[in-house]
N, C-alpha and C positions, 0 to 999 in steps of 0.2 A: 528600387531597393532589393537587391538580391541577397539572399542570405547565404570547425574544426570540427550495407547499405543494402519487392520486385513485383508481382501482380497479385491481385487480391483474392477474394474469398469465395467460398462455395455456397451457392444457394440452390443451384439446379442439380448438384451432386455430380457434375460432369467435370472430370479432371483429366488433364493430359500431362505428359512429361516433356520438359524442355531440356535438351542437352546443351549445356553452356559451351559456347565456342571456345576452343583453345588452340591458338595458333602456335604457341610456344610450348616447350616441355613443361610439365607440371612443376610448381614451386616446391621446394623442400618442405616436408611436413613439419608443423610446429613440434618442438622438442617434447611437449607434454600433451599432445593432442589426443583426445579421447577417440575411440573407434567410431567411424561414421555410423549413422543410424540407418543407412540405406545401402543397398548393394553397390551402387555407384555414387560416390559423393559428389560427382559433378552434375547429377540429375536433380532437378528441383521440380516438385509437383505443384502446379498452380491451377486455379480455376480459370476456364477460358471465357466465362460468361460475364464477369464484372471487373471493373477497374476501381482500385482503391486510391483515393487522393487524401493525403494528410497534409495540412497546410496551416499557415497563420496569416492574419490580416493586420496591417498596421496603418496608422494615419500619417500625415506629412511630418509629424514630429517623432515618428517612430514608436508611438504608443500603441499597444495592442487593442484591437477592436473586437470585443467579445459578445456583442449583443445582436449579431446578425442571425437571420433565419434562413431556412432552405430556400425560400422564395427570393432572397436577395442575390443568389448566385446563378450563374449560367456557365455551362461547360460546352466548349466547342471542340469538335474534332473534324478535321478537314473542312472547316468553316460551316459545319452542320451542327446545330444545337442538339445536345444530348439530354435525355431524361434522367434526372437525379432520382435514384431509387431509395437511397438512405442518406440521412444527414444527422450529424451530431455536433454540438458546440462544446468546446472545452472537454474533449473526450476524456473519459476516465478509464480507457482501455489499459490493460497491463502493459508495462514497458519492458522491452528487451533491449538492453543497452550494451554496446561494445565500447570499451575504453581502450584505445590504441595509443600506446606511448612509445615514442621514439627513444631508444636507449643507445643510439649511436654516439660515437665520440664527439660529434659536432655539437651536442647539447650538454656536454659534461658540466660546464661552468654553472648552468642554471638548473641543474637536474633536481637538487634537493627541494628548491622552492616549487618546482613543478609538481613534485610528488605531494607536497603539502596542499597545493591548490586542488589537485585532482582528488585527494582524499576528502577534502571538505565538500567538494561537489557531490561525491557519492553519498555523504551523509545527508545532504540537502535534497537530493533528487529521488532517492529510492524510498518506496513505500513498502512497509513490512508485509510479507506474505502475498504481495501482489506483483512487485517488479523484480526483475532479475538482471544482474550485470555480470559481465566477464571482463577480464583484463588480458590484453594481448600486448606483449612487448615486441619490438622489432628493431634489430640491428641488421646483421647480415641475413638473418632468416627470421620469420615470425615465430613467436613462442607463446603458447597458451599458458599463461601464468595461473589463472583460475577460470574454470568453466562458468557457464551461466548459473548463478546461485542467487538466493534471496537474502544473503547475509551481508549487511553493511560492513561488519567488523572484518570478515574474511576478505572482502573485496579491498578494504583499506590496507589490510596486512599484505595482500598481494602487490599493491601499488608501492608500499614502502619497502618491499623486499627487492625491488629492481635496482640494478647497477648498470651504469653506462659502459659502452665499449663496442667497437665493430663498425660495420657499414650501415646502410639504410635500405631496407626492403619494404618500403611503404606500400607499394602496389600489391605485393604478395600478401601483406597483412590484411588489407581491405578485402581482397579476393577471398582469402581463407575465412575471415570473420563472417562475410555475407553468405558464402556458399555452404560452409560446413557447420555453422552455428545459428545465425540469426534467422535463417530461412526454415528451420526445422519445426517450430511451433505452428500447429494448424488448428483451426482454419485461419487463413491469413488475416481476415477482417477482424479477428478477435484480439489482435495484438498490435502495438506500435513498435517499430524497430528503428533504432538510431545508433549511430556511431559518433563518438567524439575522438578526433585525432589531435594529438599533441605532438607537433613535429615542425621541422623547418621546411618540409616538403621536398627536400633534395634527395630523390631516390637514385641509388647507384648500385643496387644489388638485386633487384627483382627480376624474376623470369617472366612474370606476366607483365603486360604493357599497361600503361595508364588507361587506355580505352577499354581493355579487357576488365580491369578492376571496376571501372565505372559501369560497364554493362552488367556485371554481376551484382553490383549494388542496386541498379535499377530493376533488375529482374527479381530481386529479393525484397523490393519495397522498403529499402533502407534509406533513411535521411542521414546525410553526413554533415556534421558540424566540425569545423577545423579551427584550431588555435595555433597560430604561428609562433615559433620560438625564435624567430629572427628579430633581433632588437637593433639592427643596424640603421633603421629608418630609411633603408633603400629597398625598393621593390625588386625582389629577386625572382628568378625562375621558379624557385620553390614556392614562393608566395602565389605565383600564378597557378601552380598545380593545386594548391589548397583551395583557391577560389573555384577552380574547375570542378572539383568534386562537390563542393558545397552548392554552387549555382545549379548544377545539373541533377541534383537529388532533392532540391527544395530545402536545403539547409542554409547555413550562413558561415562565412569565414570571419575570424576575428584576428586582429593584428595588434596586440598590446605592445607598446613601445618600451615598457619597463616590465621586468619580471614581477614587480609588485602589482601590476594590472592584470595578471593572469586570473586572480580570484574573481575579478569583475567579469572577465570573459566567461568563466564557468557559470557565474550567476546569471548572465544574459542567456546562456543556453538553457539553464534551468527554467527561466521565464518562458522561453520559446516552447519547451516541452509541456508546460502547464497551461498554455493558451492556444491549443491546437483545435482546429475543426477537422472533421472527416466527412468525405463525400464518397459514395459508391454509385456507379452507373454502369449500365450495360451498353457497350458500343453499338451504335446503329449506323451502318451495317456492322455486323460482327466481323472482326479481323482474325484470320487464322493463318497468317503468312509467316509468322515468326519474326517479323520486322519491327523496327521502332516507329511508333506513330506519335507525332507531336499533338499536344492538346493545349487549350487555352482555358483558364479558369479566371473569371472576373466577377466583380461585384457590380450588379446592374445599377447604372445611374450614379456611380460614385468613382469617377476617374481619379479622384484624389487619394483613394485607398490603394495600398499595395498588397497584392496577394503573393505570398512566397510559397511556391509549390513546384514539384518536379515538372520538367517541360514535356514529358510524354511517358510512354510505356512500351514495353515489348509484348507484342501479341504472341499467343501460343500458336503452335503449328499442329493442325489436326491431321 
C-alpha cells in the first residue's frame, strides 16, 4: 500500500550547502512571493550527519498501527542495517503545510466544492500557535496567495479568494513551495513538512520538470499528498503523475470519483498526519556524494504491516 515536499537535522552542528540542480531556466516567480531569506534561494542548508524518516504504519485493513516501539523497526541502507538514534511515535512536531490548489480552467466546474473541502481541512488539521500553513495557487504560474501563517481564518480566506483560469504549472508550484518556503524552518528535525496537492495532475506550463520537482521535495523532506480532481473514472496520465509524487515522498494519492468524496480524502490525509512516526539515523558509512540513496524501513517480524515512507534520500556533498 503506497500512499495529493529533504534531509534532516543537526546534532553535530555540521552543515553543508546543497545547490539544487536546475537543468531548465528558473520558473517565473510567484506573483506575491516574499523575498528569499537567503542570498541564493536555490541553496538549501542541511545536516550531513543524520537522515530523518517520517512515516505511517497500517495493517491489512488499512488501519493505523500506533503502538510500535523503536525496537520494532529496522532501517536498511545498501542492505546494511543502520542504528536508529531517535524515535518518536505519533509525533507532535509542529507542522509546516503547503496547500497547492490547481486554478486552471480544467477544474472550473468543480472548483467551488474543492474550495469548501480544502477550507474544512484547514480547520481540522491546524493546531493553534503550533502549525503553519500556506496557500499556493497555480495556473500558468504558481502564486503565493498567503505565506506560512498560524491563522486558520486567514488561510481559509486565501482559499476562498481563488478563481480558476489559465494553464497548469504543477511542477513549478511544487518546486517553489519546497525550495523557497517549506525548507526554511531549522533545524529540520524539529518540524514536519507536507504538501497537499489538489489537481488533475496534467501539467502543461512548468519550466521545471517532474523529476526536478520531485528531487526538490525529497531534498526538503517534504511528504506530498495528492487529491485528483479527475472524476472520469479513467486512469489518466495526470493521475499517474499524482501517484508518482505521493509514492516517492512517503505520501499517498487519493482519487475520489465524486466531488462529494473530496471531504473524505482530506479527512484521510488529516488522519495520516496525526498517526506518524519519526526515526532519525546516521548513515553508516556516511555518504557525501550528493547522490540519491535508497533505503528500506520495515517492521521486524510483521510482514503483514505496511510502512509508508519515502524510498530514499539525497546525500550532501562535502
